[in-house]
C-alpha positions as CSV (number, residue, x, y, z in Angstrom):
1,M,0.5,-0.4,-0.2
2,S,2.8,2.1,0.6
3,D,5.3,3.7,-1.5
4,F,7.3,4.1,-0.2
5,L,8.8,5.0,3.9
6,E,11.4,6.9,4.9
7,P,13.1,7.6,8.0
8,P,12.1,9.9,11.4
9,A,13.3,12.9,11.4
10,I,10.8,16.0,12.9
11,L,9.1,15.0,15.9
12,T,6.0,16.9,18.0
13,A,7.3,16.6,21.1
14,T,8.6,13.0,21.3
15,K,7.0,11.5,18.4
16,T,7.8,11.7,14.8
17,V,5.8,13.2,13.1
18,S,4.4,10.4,10.1
19,L,2.8,12.2,6.1
20,L,0.0,10.2,4.5
21,I,-0.5,11.6,1.2
22,V,-2.8,10.8,-0.5
23,D,-2.6,12.4,-4.7
24,D,-3.7,10.0,-7.1
25,D,-1.0,11.8,-9.3
26,D,3.0,9.8,-9.0
27,I,4.3,13.7,-10.4
28,D,2.9,15.4,-7.4
29,A,2.9,12.3,-4.6
30,M,7.5,12.8,-6.0
31,A,7.3,16.3,-6.8
32,L,6.0,16.7,-2.3
33,K,9.1,14.5,-1.9
34,R,11.8,15.9,-2.9
35,A,10.6,18.8,-1.7
36,L,10.3,17.0,2.1
37,H,13.8,15.9,0.6
38,K,15.8,19.5,-0.2
39,L,14.5,20.6,3.1
40,K,16.5,17.6,5.1
41,L,13.0,16.9,6.5
42,L,13.0,13.0,6.4
43,N,9.8,12.4,8.0
44,P,8.1,8.6,7.1
45,L,6.6,9.4,4.1
46,Y,3.0,7.0,2.9
47,R,0.6,7.0,0.2
48,A,-2.5,6.3,-0.9
49,R,-3.5,6.6,-4.1
50,D,-7.7,7.8,-3.5
51,G,-9.9,7.9,-0.7
52,I,-10.5,4.7,-0.3
53,E,-6.7,3.4,-0.1
54,A,-6.7,5.8,2.6
55,M,-8.9,4.5,4.6
56,E,-7.7,0.8,5.4
57,L,-4.2,2.0,5.1
58,L,-5.9,5.4,8.0
59,R,-8.6,2.1,9.5
60,S,-5.8,-0.5,9.6
61,G,-3.4,1.5,12.0
62,Q,-0.4,1.0,9.8
63,L,-0.1,4.8,9.7
64,P,2.2,5.2,13.1
65,K,0.4,7.9,15.6
66,P,0.7,11.0,15.1
67,Y,0.4,11.7,11.5
68,I,-1.3,14.7,9.0
69,I,-2.4,13.9,5.6
70,L,-2.2,15.9,2.5
71,L,-5.0,15.8,0.2
72,D,-5.7,15.9,-2.8
73,I,-10.0,16.1,-4.0
74,N,-9.6,15.1,-7.5
75,M,-9.0,11.6,-7.2
76,P,-10.8,8.2,-8.7
77,R,-12.8,5.8,-6.5
78,M,-13.3,7.9,-3.4
79,N,-11.9,11.7,-4.1
80,G,-10.9,14.1,-1.3
81,L,-14.6,15.2,-0.2
82,E,-16.1,12.0,0.2
83,F,-12.9,10.6,1.9
84,L,-12.8,13.4,4.1
85,E,-17.2,13.0,5.5
86,A,-15.8,9.4,6.3
87,L,-12.5,10.5,7.9
88,R,-15.2,13.2,9.4
89,A,-18.1,10.8,10.3
90,D,-15.0,8.1,11.8
91,P,-15.1,8.6,15.8
92,E,-11.3,7.1,15.0
93,L,-10.3,9.4,13.1
94,T,-12.1,12.4,13.0
95,P,-9.6,14.4,14.5
96,T,-7.4,13.7,12.2
97,V,-4.9,17.2,11.0
98,V,-5.8,17.2,7.3
99,F,-3.6,20.0,4.6
100,V,-5.8,19.9,1.4
101,L,-3.2,20.4,-1.7
102,T,-5.0,20.4,-4.4
103,T,-5.8,21.8,-8.4
104,S,-9.3,23.2,-7.3
105,K,-9.6,25.9,-7.1
106,S,-13.8,26.0,-7.1
107,D,-15.4,27.6,-4.2
108,E,-17.6,24.8,-3.2
109,D,-14.3,22.5,-3.0
110,I,-13.0,24.5,-1.0
111,M,-16.2,25.3,0.8
112,A,-16.5,21.9,1.7
113,A,-13.6,21.5,2.6
114,Y,-13.4,23.2,5.3
115,R,-16.5,22.2,6.4
116,E,-14.7,18.8,6.9
117,H,-12.0,21.1,9.2
118,V,-9.3,20.8,7.2
119,A,-6.5,23.1,8.7
120,G,-5.6,24.6,5.2
121,Y,-6.3,24.4,1.3
122,L,-3.2,25.7,-1.3
123,L,-3.9,25.2,-4.9
124,K,-0.6,23.1,-6.1
125,Q,-0.6,26.6,-8.8
126,R,1.1,28.4,-6.4
127,M,3.1,26.2,-5.5
128,D,4.4,26.1,-8.9
129,S,6.2,29.0,-7.2
130,D,6.0,29.3,-3.9
131,F,6.5,24.9,-3.2
132,M,9.6,25.6,-0.4
133,Q,7.2,28.2,0.8
134,V,4.2,25.6,1.5
135,I,7.1,22.1,2.6
136,S,8.8,24.6,5.1
137,L,5.1,26.5,6.9
138,L,4.3,22.7,7.4
139,D,7.7,22.2,8.7
140,H,6.8,24.9,11.4
141,Y,4.0,23.8,11.9
142,W,4.0,19.9,13.3
143,R,6.6,21.5,14.9
144,I,4.6,24.0,17.1
145,I,1.6,22.1,17.2
146,E,0.3,19.2,19.4
147,L,-1.2,16.4,17.7
148,P,-3.8,13.6,18.9
149,L,-1.7,10.6,20.4
150,T,-3.6,8.1,20.7
151,E,-4.0,4.8,19.8
152,K,-6.8,2.6,19.2
């Protein structure tokens, strides 16, 4: 299920933050991985190609806590908004921190994502010029916040 896994580096409190990339686009997933490496952020990376695969990974307990999800909206089988609805409906997964990274500029998608309590909505188009700033923002975010560590 997981495409890549890297050694731990960034810690929150005393735990390493795992990152789950939920994106069907191989190029976007690899660009994100390269950007993380360029900033020397060697967090464990996991990848799911759609919402169904991501839910299976999360429910199986294979993703070490704490974790942050980087979610695309436009995917086959279960898209990002459907995934968010399923995630928030699951009592074990509802506190999950999710950032949306997508090409969708649709006001409806943005509002729907924030209704599901995403931590942020970032456009991939803007990330072309500001990609390293976005990755740096995420790095600072998980360094200063406390993530839920509750076990199943």
